[in-house]
Every structure is written in structure tokens, then in C-alpha cells.
Backbone as a chain_set.jsonl record, in Angstrom:
{"seq": "DTTAYDLAIIAKACLENPIISEIVASNTSYEKWPNGREVTYNNSNELLDPNSPYYRPEVIGLKTGTSSLGGACVVSAAVIDGETYICVAMGSTKESRFQDSVDILDKIKAQ", "coords": {"N": [[0.84, -1.191, 0.0], [0.464, 2.239, -0.73], [1.279, 5.242, 0.876], [0.25, 8.617, 1.784], [2.507, 9.931, 2.641], [4.538, 8.467, 1.333], [3.977, 9.183, -1.332], [4.496, 11.914, -1.179], [7.262, 11.922, -0.734], [8.155, 10.828, -3.161], [7.231, 12.852, -4.854], [8.817, 15.006, -4.005], [11.334, 14.134, -4.88], [10.864, 14.144, -7.634], [10.528, 16.894, -8.09], [13.087, 17.763, -7.648], [14.42, 17.045, -9.895], [15.268, 18.577, -12.819], [14.241, 18.093, -15.441], [11.984, 16.429, -15.073], [10.502, 18.09, -13.343], [9.91, 20.202, -15.041], [8.258, 18.965, -16.929], [6.027, 18.077, -15.351], [4.966, 20.484, -14.626], [3.749, 21.528, -16.789], [0.791, 22.502, -18.413], [-0.156, 21.902, -20.922], [1.381, 20.114, -23.543], [3.259, 19.664, -26.555], [4.115, 17.529, -29.284], [6.01, 16.414, -32.017], [6.032, 13.663, -33.976], [8.4, 11.372, -35.532], [7.176, 10.46, -37.893], [5.754, 12.607, -38.696], [3.334, 13.089, -37.497], [1.461, 15.11, -35.303], [1.121, 15.556, -31.867], [-0.856, 16.325, -29.05], [-0.594, 16.749, -25.617], [-2.523, 16.841, -22.762], [-2.493, 17.938, -19.493], [-4.036, 16.437, -16.729], [-4.277, 17.671, -14.32], [-6.117, 19.882, -12.771], [-5.415, 22.041, -11.226], [-3.433, 23.309, -12.526], [-4.557, 24.362, -14.775], [-5.501, 27.226, -16.371], [-8.123, 27.695, -17.142], [-9.717, 26.377, -15.39], [-11.849, 26.172, -12.495], [-10.417, 25.477, -10.298], [-7.877, 26.334, -10.6], [-4.694, 27.432, -9.569], [-2.265, 29.809, -9.444], [0.115, 29.536, -8.05], [0.721, 26.876, -8.022], [2.975, 24.407, -9.017], [2.901, 22.048, -10.268], [2.561, 18.524, -10.637], [0.99, 15.396, -10.196], [-1.921, 13.511, -11.146], [-4.106, 10.781, -10.269], [-5.758, 7.569, -10.037], [-6.902, 4.899, -8.066], [-8.085, 1.652, -6.999], [-7.851, 1.31, -4.248], [-6.888, 3.798, -3.305], [-8.616, 5.68, -4.313], [-9.629, 8.649, -6.091], [-6.893, 10.726, -6.631], [-4.576, 13.433, -6.06], [-1.389, 14.734, -6.365], [0.222, 17.565, -5.565], [2.312, 20.464, -5.969], [3.305, 23.557, -4.627], [4.468, 26.916, -4.678], [4.683, 29.069, -2.114], [5.04, 32.126, -0.671], [7.802, 31.925, -1.149], [8.46, 29.392, -0.267], [8.396, 25.891, -0.926], [5.691, 23.738, -1.045], [4.329, 20.51, -0.653], [1.455, 18.819, -1.499], [-0.786, 16.241, -0.799], [-3.634, 14.708, -1.815], [-5.837, 12.201, -1.148], [-8.142, 9.464, -1.699], [-10.378, 10.73, -2.64], [-13.007, 12.071, -4.788], [-13.06, 12.391, -8.397], [-13.491, 15.134, -8.898], [-13.517, 16.314, -6.307], [-10.945, 15.974, -5.37], [-9.399, 18.062, -6.311], [-10.617, 20.283, -5.108], [-10.117, 19.618, -2.454], [-7.337, 19.917, -2.431], [-7.11, 22.664, -3.034], [-8.32, 23.718, -0.747], [-6.443, 22.983, 1.221], [-4.144, 24.354, 0.293], [-5.085, 26.989, 0.483], [-5.318, 27.215, 3.264], [-2.645, 27.075, 3.999], [-1.704, 29.434, 2.818], [-3.063, 31.27, 4.354], [-1.787, 31.332, 6.76]], "CA": [[0.0, 0.0, 0.0], [1.182, 3.508, -0.788], [0.73, 6.249, 1.779], [0.438, 10.011, 1.378], [3.92, 10.24, 2.894], [5.301, 7.879, 0.221], [3.767, 10.016, -2.516], [5.187, 13.187, -0.964], [8.697, 11.665, -0.935], [8.342, 10.699, -4.612], [7.025, 14.19, -5.421], [10.012, 15.804, -3.706], [12.389, 13.681, -5.794], [10.51, 14.641, -8.979], [10.777, 18.338, -8.142], [14.536, 17.975, -7.648], [14.91, 16.722, -11.235], [14.81, 19.671, -13.683], [13.45, 17.632, -16.588], [10.681, 15.989, -14.577], [9.748, 19.229, -12.808], [9.389, 20.97, -16.181], [7.154, 18.2, -17.523], [4.841, 18.05, -14.486], [4.441, 21.846, -14.49], [3.115, 21.927, -18.051], [-0.631, 22.214, -18.572], [-0.279, 21.293, -22.248], [2.637, 20.01, -24.282], [3.1, 19.23, -27.944], [5.215, 16.715, -29.772], [5.91, 15.998, -33.418], [6.657, 12.365, -34.133], [9.204, 11.252, -36.762], [6.323, 10.25, -39.065], [5.077, 13.867, -38.982], [2.121, 13.246, -36.686], [1.566, 16.042, -34.18], [0.349, 15.068, -30.735], [-1.028, 17.248, -27.936], [-0.809, 16.113, -24.324], [-3.149, 17.744, -21.803], [-2.342, 17.518, -18.112], [-5.342, 16.332, -16.068], [-4.225, 18.394, -13.048], [-6.87, 21.125, -12.953], [-4.768, 23.125, -10.489], [-2.531, 23.957, -13.489], [-5.325, 24.813, -15.936], [-6.059, 28.566, -16.152], [-9.558, 27.691, -17.428], [-10.39, 25.579, -14.367], [-12.146, 26.897, -11.247], [-9.452, 25.054, -9.284], [-6.554, 26.853, -10.976], [-3.944, 28.224, -8.608], [-1.005, 30.155, -10.119], [1.274, 29.134, -7.251], [0.959, 25.44, -8.2], [4.056, 24.15, -9.977], [2.73, 20.767, -10.923], [2.732, 17.133, -10.286], [0.346, 14.246, -10.834], [-3.212, 12.97, -10.732], [-4.212, 9.338, -10.45], [-6.892, 6.897, -9.407], [-6.722, 3.468, -7.832], [-9.21, 1.085, -6.256], [-7.636, 1.54, -2.818], [-6.642, 5.203, -2.99], [-9.619, 6.573, -4.891], [-9.054, 9.7, -6.935], [-5.823, 11.392, -5.89], [-3.732, 14.408, -6.742], [-0.196, 15.196, -5.658], [0.561, 18.865, -6.143], [3.338, 21.256, -5.289], [3.062, 24.987, -4.802], [5.419, 27.828, -4.046], [3.947, 30.088, -1.368], [5.985, 32.956, 0.086], [9.16, 31.443, -1.351], [8.619, 28.015, 0.222], [7.702, 24.88, -1.718], [4.847, 22.836, -0.274], [3.787, 19.366, -1.38], [0.121, 18.497, -1.001], [-1.281, 14.956, -1.287], [-5.052, 14.463, -1.539], [-6.149, 10.812, -1.512], [-9.457, 8.987, -1.28], [-11.368, 11.718, -3.059], [-13.607, 11.835, -6.094], [-12.277, 13.077, -9.436], [-13.611, 16.581, -8.732], [-13.209, 16.808, -4.958], [-9.501, 15.961, -5.098], [-8.873, 19.404, -6.583], [-11.111, 21.166, -4.056], [-9.35, 19.274, -1.248], [-6.018, 20.549, -2.576], [-7.297, 24.115, -2.921], [-8.572, 24.012, 0.669], [-5.163, 22.878, 1.936], [-3.284, 25.469, -0.132], [-5.636, 28.221, 1.062], [-4.96, 27.245, 4.695], [-1.216, 27.413, 4.072], [-1.558, 30.857, 2.48], [-3.675, 32.083, 5.408], [-0.947, 31.318, 7.973]], "C": [[0.881, 1.25, 0.0], [0.494, 4.507, 0.129], [0.938, 7.645, 1.201], [1.902, 10.418, 1.575], [4.802, 9.702, 1.768], [5.196, 8.757, -1.023], [4.474, 11.363, -2.382], [6.698, 13.037, -1.172], [9.006, 11.546, -2.43], [8.211, 12.063, -5.28], [8.247, 15.07, -5.2], [11.152, 15.425, -4.649], [12.118, 14.166, -7.216], [10.834, 16.12, -9.116], [12.269, 18.657, -8.171], [15.171, 17.665, -9.001], [14.388, 17.773, -12.211], [13.938, 19.228, -14.859], [12.053, 17.217, -16.139], [9.872, 17.174, -14.08], [9.195, 20.105, -13.925], [8.178, 20.269, -16.796], [5.899, 18.29, -16.661], [4.241, 19.428, -14.26], [3.668, 22.297, -15.722], [1.646, 21.543, -18.066], [-0.871, 21.487, -19.892], [1.102, 21.212, -22.874], [2.359, 19.39, -25.649], [4.331, 18.458, -28.366], [4.962, 16.392, -31.241], [6.714, 14.72, -33.574], [7.448, 12.312, -35.429], [8.367, 11.055, -38.03], [5.522, 11.502, -39.436], [3.816, 14.103, -38.176], [2.39, 14.192, -35.522], [0.613, 15.588, -33.078], [0.31, 16.147, -29.657], [-1.298, 16.436, -26.675], [-1.392, 17.162, -23.384], [-3.01, 17.152, -20.408], [-3.725, 17.49, -17.466], [-5.376, 17.025, -14.707], [-4.875, 19.761, -13.229], [-6.299, 22.302, -12.171], [-3.833, 23.92, -11.394], [-3.264, 24.619, -14.652], [-5.955, 26.177, -15.681], [-7.561, 28.657, -16.425], [-10.372, 26.918, -16.397], [-10.717, 26.438, -13.15], [-11.169, 26.55, -10.124], [-8.047, 25.593, -9.546], [-5.956, 27.695, -9.859], [-2.581, 28.527, -9.228], [0.237, 29.728, -9.343], [1.613, 27.643, -7.415], [1.981, 25.224, -9.316], [4.016, 22.713, -10.496], [2.456, 19.583, -10.052], [1.677, 16.248, -10.919], [-1.012, 13.916, -10.257], [-3.185, 11.46, -10.923], [-5.421, 8.795, -9.725], [-6.532, 5.428, -9.223], [-7.902, 2.962, -7.019], [-9.06, 1.33, -4.756], [-7.547, 3.018, -2.462], [-7.714, 6.154, -3.472], [-8.95, 7.55, -5.841], [-8.075, 10.504, -6.088], [-5.199, 12.493, -6.734], [-2.575, 14.746, -5.806], [0.194, 16.496, -6.336], [1.675, 19.51, -5.332], [3.053, 22.712, -5.6], [4.158, 25.77, -4.104], [4.611, 28.967, -3.438], [4.949, 30.82, -0.488], [7.41, 32.394, 0.027], [9.437, 30.031, -0.872], [7.836, 27.062, -0.674], [6.976, 23.921, -0.786], [4.36, 21.72, -1.181], [2.489, 18.962, -0.698], [-0.322, 17.175, -1.62], [-2.733, 14.811, -0.849], [-5.375, 13.064, -2.053], [-7.564, 10.478, -1.067], [-10.579, 9.936, -1.631], [-12.121, 11.206, -4.28], [-12.771, 12.597, -7.108], [-12.334, 14.593, -9.277], [-13.144, 17.041, -7.359], [-11.72, 16.774, -4.641], [-8.884, 17.333, -5.331], [-9.343, 20.39, -5.519], [-10.376, 20.889, -2.753], [-7.981, 19.952, -1.28], [-6.099, 22.056, -2.418], [-7.509, 24.498, -1.461], [-7.274, 23.974, 1.476], [-4.249, 24.049, 1.584], [-3.773, 26.794, 0.445], [-5.307, 28.334, 2.547], [-3.488, 27.601, 4.878], [-1.024, 28.903, 3.826], [-2.103, 31.755, 3.581], [-2.816, 32.152, 6.668], [-0.11, 32.56, 8.081]], "O": [[1.919, 1.291, 0.661], [-0.733, 4.601, 0.15], [1.703, 7.832, 0.255], [2.461, 11.161, 0.768], [5.707, 10.393, 1.3], [6.195, 9.039, -1.684], [4.993, 11.892, -3.365], [7.338, 13.93, -1.726], [9.999, 12.095, -2.908], [8.992, 12.395, -6.172], [8.667, 15.796, -6.102], [11.855, 16.298, -5.158], [13.046, 14.556, -7.924], [11.355, 16.551, -10.144], [12.668, 19.711, -8.666], [16.337, 17.989, -9.226], [13.177, 17.858, -12.418], [12.994, 19.928, -15.225], [11.057, 17.606, -16.75], [8.677, 17.264, -14.361], [8.123, 20.691, -13.775], [7.19, 20.917, -17.142], [4.815, 18.553, -17.181], [3.123, 19.537, -13.757], [3.005, 23.334, -15.697], [1.291, 20.402, -17.77], [-1.688, 20.57, -19.967], [1.901, 22.139, -22.747], [1.364, 18.695, -25.856], [5.437, 18.694, -27.879], [3.829, 16.129, -31.644], [7.921, 14.695, -33.335], [7.205, 13.111, -36.334], [8.795, 11.436, -39.119], [4.716, 11.477, -40.366], [3.284, 15.213, -38.174], [3.413, 14.09, -34.845], [-0.551, 15.277, -33.333], [1.317, 16.801, -29.384], [-2.14, 15.537, -26.678], [-0.825, 18.243, -23.225], [-3.369, 15.997, -20.176], [-4.504, 18.427, -17.639], [-6.391, 16.974, -14.014], [-4.265, 20.683, -13.771], [-6.665, 23.448, -12.431], [-3.478, 25.058, -11.085], [-2.657, 25.355, -15.429], [-6.86, 26.283, -14.853], [-8.206, 29.606, -15.982], [-11.592, 26.818, -16.523], [-9.95, 27.337, -12.805], [-11.104, 27.252, -9.116], [-7.127, 25.322, -8.774], [-6.622, 28.555, -9.282], [-1.817, 27.604, -9.509], [1.307, 29.575, -9.932], [2.681, 27.203, -6.989], [1.864, 25.783, -10.406], [4.98, 22.229, -11.089], [2.155, 19.697, -8.864], [1.481, 16.35, -12.13], [-1.237, 14.022, -9.051], [-2.344, 10.93, -11.649], [-6.03, 9.477, -8.901], [-5.94, 4.8, -10.101], [-8.634, 3.749, -6.419], [-10.058, 1.536, -4.066], [-8.073, 3.444, -1.433], [-7.723, 7.321, -3.082], [-7.847, 7.308, -6.332], [-8.39, 10.91, -4.97], [-5.285, 12.481, -7.962], [-2.767, 15.007, -4.618], [0.465, 16.525, -7.537], [1.935, 19.151, -4.183], [2.616, 23.054, -6.698], [4.7, 25.348, -3.083], [3.947, 29.726, -4.143], [5.624, 30.208, 0.339], [8.127, 32.389, 1.027], [10.544, 29.524, -1.055], [6.74, 27.39, -1.128], [7.567, 23.365, 0.14], [4.017, 21.956, -2.339], [2.435, 18.788, 0.519], [-0.242, 17.005, -2.836], [-3.028, 14.793, 0.346], [-5.211, 12.773, -3.238], [-8.117, 11.122, -0.175], [-11.623, 9.937, -0.979], [-11.913, 10.084, -4.743], [-11.878, 13.359, -6.736], [-11.331, 15.271, -9.497], [-12.448, 18.051, -7.251], [-11.272, 17.474, -3.733], [-7.952, 17.724, -4.629], [-8.571, 21.238, -5.072], [-10.044, 21.822, -2.021], [-7.526, 20.495, -0.273], [-5.26, 22.662, -1.751], [-6.947, 25.486, -0.988], [-7.039, 24.84, 2.319], [-3.651, 24.664, 2.467], [-2.965, 27.629, 0.85], [-5.045, 29.431, 3.039], [-3.127, 28.336, 5.797], [-0.269, 29.562, 4.541], [-1.65, 32.891, 3.727], [-3.095, 32.957, 7.556], [0.651, 32.71, 9.037]]}, "num_chains": 1, "name": "protein.A"}
């Protein structure tokens, strides 16, 4: 079983890698394959999407996921007052995982 702590440790390692941190911070990325096909990848992390009600400009990325044990999850990272915070929301629904994250980030900002 994976815990929120485990996911936070993995997230920290991802943020320390410049290539991975750039990828997980992107809302949309594009790629042109050798055969000429152009592909668009859209990040499912609504905290990164300026068109989402859950968008937070301080969020610098990470990952969404769903499992039978963990439910809908999101691991996010945000820079608030110069400090990087990692937030793990587990056991949510697809929509509430983002609201859970926003609630946590708002509490951090209110301190």
C-alpha cells in the first residue's frame, strides 16, 4: 500500500529533477513524431489549468491518479511565500480531489 507520505517523498524527488519538474508543471505540451504526426498532451491536473475553477497560479505541478484503494488522488506542489509545499489528496472523487487541494493550499496561504 502507498501512503500520502510515500507520494510526498516521490514528489520531492521529482521536483529535484529539472526535466521531470518541467514536464509536471506543463498544462499542455506538444510533440511531433518522426512520421510527422503532431500530438497534444493535456495535463489532467486542474490546479494547473487557467480555465479551471481550481486553478492556482502558485501550483508548480505534479500528478493525478486513481486506484481502487486510494480513490481519486492528486499530488501537487506549490510555491507560497518562497517556500515549496507538497500536497497529497487521496481517497477523493475526481472533482473533490482538486477542491481538497485548494482548501489545503488556502490554509497554508492564510498562515
